N, C-alpha and C positions, 0 to 999 in steps of 0.2 A: 295256477294254484292259489288258493286263498291263504294268506299269511296272517299271523297275529304276533304282535310284539309282546310276548309274554314267556316267562320261563316254562309254564305248563305246556304251552304249544310246542316250544323247542324240544322239551323232553318227550312229548308225544311223537314228534317227527323222528326222534332218535329211536324210540321203541319200534316204530314201523319200518325203520331203515333195513332193507334186506342185506346191506353190506356192513352192518354194525359190528359183526364179530371180527372183521379185519383189523380194527383198531388194536385188539389184544395181541396181534401178531407183530407189533412194533414196540421198540423201546421208546418210552416217552421221557424226554428231559424233565427233570423234577426240580422244584424249588427246595430251599433248605428245610421247609416244613414238611416235605414229602409229597406235596400236591403237584400234579403235572402242570407245567407251563401251558398256556394256550399257544400252541406252536403253529404259526401262520407263515412259516418261512420255507416251505417245501419247494418254492420256486428258486431257492438258493441252494439248499441242501436238504434232500429228503431224509426222513428218519430211518434208523437201522431196523430192518426186519430181524426178528429174534432168531430166525433160521440161518442167518449169515454165518454165525460162528461155526455151526456144524458143517456147512458147505466148505468153508475155508479149512477147518480142521481135517476134513477128509483128504484134502490135497497135501496138507502139511504132513499128515501121517504117511501118505504114500511116498512123499519125497523122502521122509526119514527112513522108510523101510525098503524103498526100491532104488533110490538114487536116480541115475539117468534112465534106468529101465522103466521109470514111470511114464516116459513118453509113449510107451507101447502097452505096458501092463498095469498101469494105475486103474483103479476102479472106473475112473473117467479118463481115458488115455489123453495125455497132454498134446500129442501130435495133432489130432483133429479137434482140439478143445473148443475152438471158436464155433465149430459146427453145432455144438450142443445148444447154441443160442440162435441159430438161423431161423428155425420155424417160428419161434415166439416173436422174434424181431420182425419177421415178415408180417405176421398178424398185427403187430403193434402199429406199423406204418402203412398198411394197405399195399403190400408189395408181393411179388412172386419171390419164393425163397432164393432163387439165383440172383436177385437184384439187391440183396442186402448182405452186409458183412459187418461184424463187430471188430473194431481195430482202433488203435491209436487214441488220440484225444481230439476234441472238436476242432481246434485251430489247425492242428496238423492235417486233419482230413480236409478242411477247407482249402488249404494250400495244395494238397494233392489233387483235389477236384479242379481247382483253377489251373493247375498245370495241364489238365486235359481239356477243360471247357472254356478257358480264357485264352484265345489265340488271336491277339490283335494284329491288325495290319493297317495300312494307311487309310483303308476304307472303313473298317469296323474296329474301333478300339475303346469304345466307351463302356463303362459299367454303371448300372443304376442300383442305388441302395437307399435305405432310409437315412435321413440326416441324423436321427437319434438312434441308429442301430447300436448294438452293444459295441463299445469302443474296440474290442479285439477284432471285430469284423471290419471296422473301418481301417485299423492298422493293417490287416491282412490284404484288403483290396488295394490300398494305397501302395503297399510294398510290391504287390504283383504288378501294378501299373508301372512303377518305377523300374522294376526288374526288366520289363519289356521295353524300356527306353522312352516311356511317355510321362507326361506331367499330370498328376492328379487334378490340377486346376482345370485342365482341358478334358481329361478323360473320365472324371468321376462326376456322375449326376446324383445329387443328394435330394431326395424327396422330402418336402416340408409340408406340414398341414396348412390349410388356408388361414388367413389372418384371424386371430381370435379363437382358433380351434386347436385341439390337442392331438387329434388322430387324423390319419390320412383317409380320404375317400377313395373307394375303389375306382370310380370313374376318373378321378384325377391321376391315379397311378396309370391307368390305361392311356389317358391322353398324353402323359409324359413319355410313356414307352413309344407311342405313335409318333410323337414329336421328334424323339431321338432317331427313330426309323433306321435307315441304312447305316447310321454311325454306331448303332448299338451292338455290342458283342455279347454282353452278359447282363442278365438281371439276377441280382443276389439279394434276397430279403429274408427277414425273419418270418417264421410261421406265426409267431406271436411276438410282438414287440416287448422287450424286457421291461421298458420303463412305463409305458402306458397300459400294458396288458391287452392291447388290441390284437385280435386274431385276424389275419388277412385272408382274403378270398384267394387261396392258392390256385384254384382251378382257373379262375378268370385271369389272374396275373400270368399264369403259364401260357394260356391261350394267346394273350396279348403279346407276350414276349416272342412266342413262336411266329405269330403273324408278322412281327417286325424282323424276323430272321435271326433272332438272338437265342442263345441258350438261356435256360432258366433254372436256378438252383435256390434252395432254401436252407437257412440255419434253423433247425428245429429244436434248439436248446430248450425253449419254453413251450414247445408244442408236443414233443414226443412224450407219451404217457399222460397227456393233458387233453388233447383233442382227438376226435376220430379222423384218421388220415387215410387217404386213398391215392398214394403217390403214383402207383402204376396207372390207375384209371385216369388221373389228371394229366398224365404224360409229362410229369416233372422230369427234367434231365438228371438232376442229382440233388441230394439232400444230405446234411450231416447233423449230428446231434451229440450232446453229452448224455451221460446216464446218472449223474449224481444229484440231479434236481428231482423231477417227478418220478424218475426210475429207481431212486433209492439205492444206488450201487456203492455209495460211500465217497468221501472226498477224493477228488482226482480220478473218479471212476472212468473206465474205458469208454470210448466213444463208439458211434455207429455211423454207417454210410449206406446210402441208396444210390444206385446208378440204374437208370432205365435200360431194359434189355435191348432197346433199339440201338444202343451204342456198343454192344459187345463185339460185334464183328467188324467194326470200323478200324481197320489196321492203320489208317492214316492218323488216328488220334494219338497224340503224344501222351506219355505218362512218366512219372518218376517211379522207376521199377525197383523192386526188392525181391529177395529170393522166395519169400512166402507167397508171392503172386505168381510164381512160376509153376508150370505144369506139374501136378502132384506126382504123376507117374515117373517123371525124370528128374525131379527136384534134387534128389540126393546123388545123382550122377555127376553133379557139379559141372555141367557143361558151360561153355562160354557164352552161349546165345540165349537170351531171355525168350521164353515161350509163355505168354500170359495165359492164365486160366480164363476161359471164355465166359466168365461171370463176374459179379462184383468182387469176388475173391481175387481176381487178377490185379486189383489195385493195392493188395496187401504189400507191406514192406517186410515185416518181421513176424516171428512166431508169437503165439498167444501169450499175454501176461496172465497166467493161469489163476493166480490168487485174486486179481482184480476181476477176472471173468467169473470166478466162483461166487463172489459177492453179488454180481449182477444176476447170475442164474437163480439165486435165492429169491430175488425180487421179481424176476420175470415169471417164476412159478406162480407167484401171487397174482400177477396181472393176468396170466392165462386162466386162473381159477375164477377171478372176479369178472373178467371180460371188459373190454373197452366200452361197449355200449352201456353197460350198467354203471360203470364208473363215470362215464360222461353224463348220464342222467342225474346221478347224485351230485356231481359237480355243478350242473346247472342249478339244481335246487339249493345247494349250499350258498353259491355265489349270489343267486337271486335273493335269498333270505338275508345275506349280509347287506346287500344293497337296500333291502326293505327296512332293516332295523337302523340303517344309517340315513334314513330319509330326512332327518333334521340336521344333518351334518353341516349344511351351509349356514345354519344359525350359529355354528361354532367356528366359522371361518374355514371350513373344510369343503373341498369340492372333489367329487369323484370324476376323474378324467378318463376312466376306462369306458368304452361304449356300453350303453345300457342294453342293447340288443344281445341276447345270449348267444346268437350265432356269430357275433363279432368279438367274443372273448372266451377265455378258458376259465380256470379257477383262480383268477386274480382280480383284485380291485386296487387301483392306484389312487391314493388320496393326495390331492394338492393342498398343502397346508399354508398357513399364513406366516407371519414373521416369527412366531413362536413355535414353529414346526419341530425343531430339534428338541426343544424343551418338552413338547408334548410327547414325542417319541420316547425320550428318556423316562418320562413319568410312567407311561404304560409298560415300559420294560421293567421298571422297578415293581410294578404291580402284577407282574406275572405273564406278560405277553412277549413272545419272541416273534418279531416280524422284521422288516427290512427298511432301512433308511437309504434314500438315494438323493444325493445333492442335486439341486440346491434345496428342494423343499417337498419331496414326495415320500410318503409312507406306502410301501407295497405290502399287500395282504394276500395270502394264498390259502384258502380253506380247502385242503386236499381231501378228496373223497375216501381214500383208504384209511385215514386215521383221524380226521377232524369230525366234529359233531355240530349239530344245530345248537346244542346248549352252549358250546364254546363260542359260537357266533353271537348268541344273545348276550352272554357275559361280556364279550369284547366290546360290543356297542355300549353297554352300560359303563364300562371303564373309560372309553374314549370320550363319550359325550356327557361330560359332567363338569 
C-alpha cells in the first residue's frame, strides 16, 4: 500500500476503514480537557467495551434474585458458564472446541500444563525458552525445574539473538532445538515476544521440537487476539494466554488454555486435578476417584469465575463480529503506517527493534531509545499518549485495530519526533 505522511491521508484511511465503528464501542480514557488520550497500551491492558457493564449487571441481578439457584436458573446458568466462551475461543486460536477451555490465570495455567508436559528424567530434562521471555515465564520454568530436582543452570536453555541483533532468527531456534536433541523435554516460548514485539513462526518451531522428541507449548499473552492462530493445524501440544491485553476482559481477567486432542486419551499423562475437571455426569456424586473429562476441560480445577467471564464474553462478542482476518488486516496496515511515519526516528536517536516484516510482528512496535529515553516517554505522556515503558530503554507501542486510528498514528509521530 502507498502511504503518505499527512493528516489528510490518515483521515482518508480512517474514513475507508470497514472496522471504524468498533472504536465507538469502547470507553476511551480522556485527558482533563475531555480529549481522548492516544491509547497505544492495549498490549498491557485493553480498553473496556461499553457492553461489559450490562453483561456483568445481568449476573449481579441474577445473583441478587436467585442466590444459589442461579447455578441452574440464571439467564446464563453459572454451572456451565465457561462453555459460553468455548466456540468463540476455539475460533480465536484456531482450535477444535474440545481443545480449549477458559480458566484460571496465565501463570497458573502454565504451571498446570507443565505438570502434564514437563516430565523430566535423566535422559530428557531440558527446557528451551527465550532469554528475554516475560519474567513470569522464566520464574515458572525455573521453579518447575527445581521442583523436579534439577538445576536451572543445567536444564534451562535460553535463546539469545545473534551479536548486534535484537530478535531471534527462526533458523537459529531450529538449530538450538536440534543441538539439544535427546536432552530436550520441552520447548516453551512466547507466540509474540513481549519486549521486542517479534512474532515467532510457531508452526516451524513446533515441527522442530517434535522432530527432537520434545513437547512444544506457547505463551500467547501477546498473540491471542493479535495474530491469526492455527494451533490445531500446527499440532502445538499446549498453549496458554491471558485475556486482559488484546482481549479486553479487564484487569486480572480470566485466562485460557489449549491442549491438542492428541493428548486426551493418554492416561499415563500426569495432571494436577480438581473437581471441575471431573466427569460432568458424576461430578456431584462426590466420588473418591478422579475421572477426567476427555477434553481440555479435564484440566480444570475450579468452577467458573462468572463475573470475570461475563466481562470476557462482552469482548469476545465483538471479536466474533469483526473477525480475526479483518482485524489482522487492519492491524498490519496500522502498524505498517506507524513504521512509515517513524521513518526518520533514527535521526532522533530512536531505533525500531521489532521486525519490519509484517509476518514477524503483530500490532506492536518497540522503540529502542537513547540515554534520554525515560525523559522522552514522560514528555509524550504529558502530551496525551498512553503507551508502555520497559527498562532499561524501550517504549512499546500497540496500535490496536478495534479502537485505534490512522489519525492517532500520525499525531503520535508528530509528537514523538520533534
